[in-house]
N, C-alpha and C positions, 0 to 999 in steps of 0.2 A: 504494500500500500504506500503511495507517495507520502512523504513527510511534509511538514508545513512549509519548508523553503520552496518546494516545488509549486505549491499553490500560489505563493506570493510571486514567484517568477512568472507564472501564467497570468496573474492579474496585471503585472507590469507590462508584459508583452501584449496582452489583449488591449490594454489601455493605449499603447503606442500604435498598434495596427488598426484598431477599430474605433477608438474613442473619439468623442466629440464630432461625430459625423453620422449620417443615416447609414444603416446597415440592412442587408437582407437577411431575414431569419426564417428558416424552414425546418421541417422535421421529416426528412426522407423516409425514415422508419415509420412515422405516423404516431408514435407514442407521445410526442410533444406538439402535435399538430395545432390544436386549438390555441395554445399559448403562443406558439410561434406566429400564428396569424395575427395576434394582437400586437406583436412586437415588430413585424415586418415593416421596414421603412422608418422605424423609430431611430432616435439618436442614442447611442450608448454613452451615457454621461460619465460613467466611472466604473472601474473594475477594482475590487479589493478582495481581501481574504481574511479569514479568522481561523487559525488552526488549519484543518484539512477541508475547510469549506470555502468555496469560491462564489463571489457575488458579482453578477453583471447588472448594473443599475441603469434603468431606462426612464428615470423620472419617478415621480411620486407613485408609490405603491405598485411599481412594476420592477421587480427584482428577480432575475433568474438565479436560483440557488443550485449549485452543482457540488456534489460530493462524488469524487472519482471511485472511492471504494478500492477493492482489490484489483478490478479489471478495467476500470475506466481509463480512457486516453483522450487527449485533446491534440489533434494534429493540425498544424498551421502550414499553409503552402502559399507561395507567391503566385499571383495570377500571371498568365503569359504576357499580358500587358495591362496597364491600368484600365479599369472599367470592363475588362473582358469577363465573359461568363466562365465559371469553373467547370471542369468536366463532371459528368454524371457521377453521383456518389457510388462508392463500392462498399459492400458490406452493410451492416446495420448501423446507420448513422442516426443517432437520437436527435441531434441538433446541428444545423449548419449555419454558420455566420459568414456572410460575404461582405467585405468592405471594398474600398477603392483599389487596393493593391494586393490584398491577401484574402484567403478564405480559411476557415477552421472547421473541422469536423469533430464532433464529440461522439465517442463510441463507448458503450458498456458501463455507464456510470451507475453508482448506487442510487443517486438522486439527480434529477434534472426537473425542476419545477418552478413555476412562476408564483412568487409569494409577495406579500405586502411588506411595507416598512415595519409594521408592528410585528409581523412574524419573524422578520430578520432580528429585531431586538430580542424577541423571546428566545430564538435559537441561540443567539450570542450569550444571553444571560445564563444559559445552561452550560456554557463552556468556561473553562479556566482561562487565565490570561495567556495571550499569545506573545511569546518573546519578540516577535517581529513587528508587533504593532506599537505605535507610539503611546497608545493609551493603556498599555499593559501594566498591571500592578502586581509585582511579585508577592506583596503582602497577602493577596487573596489566595495564592497558591500555598503560601506558608500556613495560612489559617487552617487549611485542610491537612497539610503534611505534618505540622507540628503537634497535632493531637491524634494522629492516626497510628494504630497498631499494625497496619498493613505494611508489607515490605516496600522499600523504595522502588524496587523493580516493578511493583504493581502500580504504585502511585504515579510514577513518571509517565506511564502509558495510559493513565486515566485522563481522557480529554476534559473531564470536569475539573481536574486539578491543574494541568498545564496543557494548553491546546497547541497541537502541531508536532509534539514529540512522538516519534515512532521508535521502532526497535533499534535502529542504528544510533540515533542520538541518545537513547537511553543507555545502551551499552557503553558508548564512548564517554558520555558525561560521567557515569559512575567510575569508569576506569581512571579518567583524568584527575579525579579527586580522591582516588584510593579508597572508594567506599564499597563495602560488602553489599551486593544487590539485595540480600535478605535483611538488611538492617531496617528495623521498623522506623517509620517516619518520625515518631515522637522521640526516638533516640538520636536524631540528627541535630547537631548544634545549629542554632540560628545563623551564626557567622558562616558556617559551612554552606548553608543554603544560599546565603547572600552571594558568596563566591561562585557557587554553582550557577546561579541565575545570570550573573555577569558573563560567565564563560559560555553559557548556553546562548545568550543573545549574540555574542561575538561569533560563535560557531555557525549559528543559523544565518546570520547576515552574510557570512562568508559563503555559505551554501547558496544563497540567493545570487550573489555576484558570480560565482563560478559554475553553478548548475550541477555541483557534485558535493559530496560530503567529505571533507578533509579534516582530520582531527589530530594527526601526528605532528608533534613538534619537530622542527628541523634537526635537532640533535638526535632524534630517534628514527629519522627517516632511513629505511634500509638502503635506499639508493645512494646515500652518502657513504655507505660502507661497500659500495660496489655490488650490492645485491639487487636483484630485479624487484621492481615495485609490484605491489599486488593490484590486480585489475579485476573488477567485477562490474556489474551493471550500474553500481553507484559511482564508479569512475575515480574514486579518491583513495587516499591512504588512511587506513584506520588501525587502531590498536588491537581490538579484540573481536569486533563484529565479523562473524563467519570465519574466524581464524582458529577454530577449534583444532587442538592437536598441534598447532604451530607454536614455535617459541615466542614468548612475550617479547615485544620489541624493547622493553626496558630491562627485564630481569632474566629472560630466557626460559622461564617456567612455561610448560605447555598450557595453552589457553583451554579452559574448560567450557562445556556447554551443557545445558539441561533444559527441559521443557518447563516453562513457567506460565501459568494461565493461558495455555494453548499456543504460546509463542516460544521461540528458542531464545534462551538467555546465554550471554557470553561474558566470561570474566576471567581474570588472572587471580588464582588463589593466593599468590605471594604479594602482589601489589594491592590486592583488595582483600585483606585478611578479615576473617569473621570475628571482629571485636566490637564491643559496644552493644551487643544484643542483651536484652534483659535476661 
């Protein structure tokens, strides 16, 4: 599932490609047809995101809410020439947006719906603070974390606690701060949470800029030791995510993995010792 930086990148890109001008909106698949007809020819005034939720705003009470889920994709393509018609859609396209120079096809989302401003506010009220938003308040996340008996591995993936964090950022943030993933939230010092939040903001902003998740400090980068860098679909260098059985980049201990709440958890038992649990 895409993590929060991906949705913020999409919002920025869609704002540049389609914003502040009339766009053609359609639903080749038909499942968004009635709503698309209401928006066709309207001006996309703004695109923004909160956590893993994307919002296309077309004026008062006309907001397209998209959640990509596990399988959703947004593909943008340049038109052969400005104003040209795009080719016929291929596959199941839930929503197509056509601007002056590009078009975008949305396939396989968990949600694609036209909602009101009040519904947007209600949705956002159910989410935790998003580290990539200027209005984010880390105190709101701490209010849940600091009194919870749940492990931090659970809390960081709970979108009601922090919006936008997925499996990669969870694993890497806990490693970078030497924290046992099973440590209960209420056992975490407030000062440590403050440092984690600052780090998370920086990591996710870097992800928005680069379009990939890079978490390894220069002094730990294997490429500086003449070793090949690790490549996966996320495209960046990471400490523990999907590095099970491989030596930790800091201490050399094999990275462990286990299932946690139906997701794979990754950590270094030496760098993240099981201390501080009740």
